C-alpha positions as CSV (number, residue, x, y, z in Angstrom):
1,Q,0.0,0.0,0.0
2,V,1.4,3.3,-1.1
3,H,1.0,6.1,1.5
4,L,0.6,9.7,0.1
5,E,1.1,12.8,2.1
6,E,0.3,16.3,0.9
7,S,2.0,19.5,2.1
8,G,2.8,23.1,1.0
9,G,-0.6,24.7,1.6
10,G,-1.0,28.0,3.4
11,L,-2.6,31.4,3.4
12,V,-1.8,33.6,0.4
13,Q,-3.3,36.8,-1.1
14,A,-5.1,36.7,-4.4
15,G,-2.6,36.7,-7.3
16,G,0.0,34.9,-5.2
17,S,1.5,31.4,-5.7
18,L,2.0,28.2,-3.8
19,R,3.6,24.9,-4.6
20,L,1.9,21.8,-3.2
21,S,3.8,18.5,-2.8
22,C,2.6,15.0,-2.6
23,A,5.1,12.6,-1.2
24,A,4.7,8.9,-1.7
25,S,6.0,6.3,0.7
26,G,7.3,4.2,-2.2
27,R,7.8,4.1,-5.9
28,T,4.5,5.0,-7.7
29,F,4.4,3.8,-11.3
30,S,1.0,5.3,-11.5
31,N,-1.0,8.1,-13.0
32,M,-1.3,10.8,-10.4
33,G,-3.9,13.5,-9.8
34,W,-4.7,16.5,-7.6
35,F,-8.2,17.1,-6.3
36,R,-9.7,19.7,-4.0
37,Q,-12.7,20.2,-1.8
38,A,-14.1,23.5,-0.7
39,P,-16.4,23.9,2.3
40,G,-19.9,22.6,1.5
41,K,-18.9,21.3,-1.9
42,E,-18.0,17.9,-3.4
43,R,-14.4,17.0,-4.0
44,E,-13.5,18.0,-7.6
45,F,-10.7,17.1,-10.1
46,V,-8.0,19.7,-10.5
47,A,-5.1,18.1,-12.5
48,R,-3.9,14.8,-13.8
49,L,-0.4,13.5,-14.9
50,L,0.0,10.3,-16.8
51,Y,2.9,8.2,-15.8
52,S,3.5,6.9,-19.4
53,G,4.2,9.8,-21.7
54,G,3.7,12.5,-19.1
55,S,0.7,14.1,-20.6
56,T,-1.4,16.4,-18.4
57,T,-5.0,17.4,-18.1
58,Y,-6.5,20.3,-16.1
59,A,-9.8,21.4,-14.9
60,E,-11.0,24.4,-16.9
61,S,-11.1,26.6,-13.8
62,V,-7.3,26.2,-13.3
63,K,-6.0,25.8,-16.8
64,G,-3.2,28.2,-17.5
65,R,-2.6,28.9,-13.8
66,F,-1.7,25.5,-12.3
67,T,1.0,23.0,-13.4
68,I,1.3,19.4,-12.3
69,S,4.7,17.7,-12.4
70,R,6.6,14.8,-10.8
71,D,10.1,14.0,-9.6
72,N,10.4,10.2,-9.8
73,A,13.7,10.3,-8.0
74,K,11.9,11.8,-5.0
75,N,8.7,9.9,-5.4
76,T,6.9,13.3,-5.3
77,V,4.2,14.9,-7.4
78,Y,3.9,18.7,-7.3
79,L,1.1,21.2,-8.1
80,Q,2.4,24.7,-8.9
81,M,-0.4,27.2,-8.4
82,N,0.0,30.7,-9.8
83,S,-2.4,33.6,-10.0
84,L,-4.4,32.2,-7.1
85,K,-8.0,33.3,-6.7
86,P,-10.3,33.3,-3.6
87,E,-12.3,30.5,-5.3
88,D,-9.2,28.3,-5.2
89,T,-9.6,28.1,-1.4
90,A,-10.0,24.4,-0.6
91,L,-8.5,21.3,1.0
92,Y,-6.2,19.8,-1.7
93,Y,-5.6,16.1,-2.0
94,C,-3.4,13.9,-4.3
95,N,-4.2,10.3,-5.3
96,R,-3.1,7.6,-7.7
97,L,-5.4,7.2,-10.7
98,N,-6.4,4.2,-12.8
99,S,-6.2,4.2,-16.6
100,V,-9.5,6.2,-16.8
101,G,-8.6,8.7,-14.2
102,V,-10.5,7.4,-11.3
103,P,-8.8,7.7,-7.9
104,I,-7.7,4.3,-6.6
105,G,-5.8,5.0,-3.4
106,S,-6.7,6.0,0.1
107,W,-7.2,9.7,0.6
108,G,-4.7,11.5,2.8
109,P,-5.3,14.4,5.2
110,G,-4.9,16.9,2.4
111,T,-3.3,20.4,2.7
112,Q,-5.3,23.5,3.2
113,V,-5.0,26.4,0.7
114,T,-6.7,29.7,1.6
115,V,-6.6,32.6,-0.8
116,S,-7.6,36.0,0.6
117,S,-9.1,38.7,-1.5
């Protein structure tokens, strides 16, 4: 069982940047994704990175502002978030994905991102 732990969240002003990290306890030869859940809302997809080929997919709401990447040597996946908006405020999670993008691992505690206006 691969254990994932998110970090890097915090409080930032609108227009600012944060970089989230998702550290895996072991090697993950998996597609990886970032998700978020705002208070009172369902968890939603943010970004996806395929292990084979490295192609990426983003939610329309973050396209052009967020970038997902991975460092296989460090067993870590990142989410660079630029031009943050108050509506990006949420608890952010990472997870492994199956071939059709469905999360397949256990959810970690997440990391809180709060964007002030």
